[in-house]
N, C-alpha and C positions, 0 to 999 in steps of 0.2 A: 783370569779370575779362577777358573776351574783348576788350573795348575797350582795356584796359591792355596786353594782349599785342600787339594790332594797332598801338598807338602805339609800343611798344618796337621792334617789327619795322620800322616806318617810320623811326624815328630811326636804327636800325642801317643800314638801306638808304641813307639820306641820307648818313651818315658814310662808308660804303663808296664811294658814287658821288663824293662830294667829294674823297676821297683818290685817285681814279682806279684803284681796285682792281677786278680781276676776281675772281669767286668761282666755286668749283666744289664739287660734291658727288658723290663717287664711291661707288657702291654696290658693295662688295667681293664680294657674293654673286652679283650679276647682271652686273657689269661696266658697268652703265649709268652714264653721267656726265651730270650736269646742270651747265651752265655759264651764266654771265651773258653778255649781249651784250658787255659791256666786256671780259670774258675773251677772247671771240672776236676783238674788235678789237685787243687787245694782240698777238695772234698774226697780225694783218693780214687777218683774215676779217671779212666783214660780219655773219654770223650764226653762232650756235653750231653746232659740228660734232661728229662722233664723237670719242671718246677717242683712237682711233688716228690721226686726222688731226692732232691736236695733237702727238702723239709723233713723227710723221713730220716735223713742222716743226722739231724740235730738231736743232741742228747735230750732224752725225754724230760729231764729235770730243768732244762734250759729253754724249752719251747715257750714258756710264758714270757721270757725276756724278748724273744723274737716277736711274739704276738703283741706285746705291749708296744714295741717299737713300730710295728706296722699300723697300730691304731693311732699312735702319735704322729706318724708321718702326714696324716690327713689334716692335722691341726697345725703342725709346724712347717711342713714342706720338706723336712729333713729326716733322713733315716740313719740311725746310728745304734749299733748294739754289738756286744761281744758274747759269744756262746761257744760251748763245746760241741764238736761233731764227732761222730763215730764212723771211722773209715770201714770199708768192706772187710778189712783184715781184723777188725775189732779194736784197733788202737784209737786212742782219744787225742784229738787235736783241738786247738783253740783258733777261732777266726774272729776278725773284726769286719763288720759290714758298715759301709757308709754309702748313702745315696741321696738323691734329690728327686722330688716330685715335679713333674712337668704337666702343664694344663693344655687343653685343646682351645680352639678359638672361642668356645662358649664358656671358657673358664671352669671347665670340669676336669678333675684329675684324669690324665690320659696315660702317662707313662712314668715309670720309676726307673731311673738310671743310677747305676752305682758301681762300687768297687768292693772287692773282698780281699783280705790279706790274712795269711797264716801267721798268727802271733804266738804259736806254741812255744818257741824258744824264749820270747819275751816273758811269757807267763812263767816258764820254768825258772828263768833267771830271777824273777821277782820272788818266787817261792823260796829259792835258795837264799836270797838276800834276807828275807824275813826270818829264816832259820838261823842265819848267822847273827842277825841283830838280837834275836832271842837268846842265843848262846852267850854273846858278849854281855848283854844286859844282866844275865843271871849268873855270870861268872863271879867267883869269890876272889879272883885275881884282878889286879889293876890292868885295865885295857884302855889305851888312849890312842887318839889320832892327832898327830902333830902336823901343823902347817909347815911349809918350807922355811918360814922365818923362825921356827922353833916354838911358836905359841900353840897351846892346846886348842883344838877345835872340838874335841869330844873326849870325855872320860866317863867310863861306866860308873855305876853307883858304888861298887866296891872301891874303885880308885878315888872317887870323890871323898868317901869316908876316910880312906887311908891318908889322903893328902890334906884333909880338913876343909874341902870346898863345900859350901852349903847349897850351891845351886849351879846351873849351867852358865849363868852370867859371870860368876866368879871364875869358872874354868876358862872362859874366853879372855878375861882381862888378866888372869894370872894372879889375882888378888894382890 
């Protein structure tokens, strides 16, 4: 049985490492936090630090999001939020935190376990996509996306006006 537990733990550890997740375990009675090395690295640190050092790294304008999530975890049992963090070199990064509340035998909140993921690239890609969509939507030239079968799936406003489409439904059916 011990061997099976050890194997399951190793598989879980490999999956977490492969996904680039940092992990944390917060003891709500003592305030002690245990974090993985990957957790620390996502914050721009070489080694795990105290809980307060991680909180200090959260962008001041986003602290309220973290605080709100920590308030809600005691109502829902789930922790979820996205915030910016400031690395020691001053660069800004985005993180996603997900966790679950665990209770002791007296049904009192005892531990908060969870994961942390650097979502900076995802956020950057979303921002670039928004810029492109704005550019396409505001272009005075016809811009369209065609499906492989040759039907239009999108035409910007200038294109709709040029081709005489009144709405998105006419674009899709080709009038």
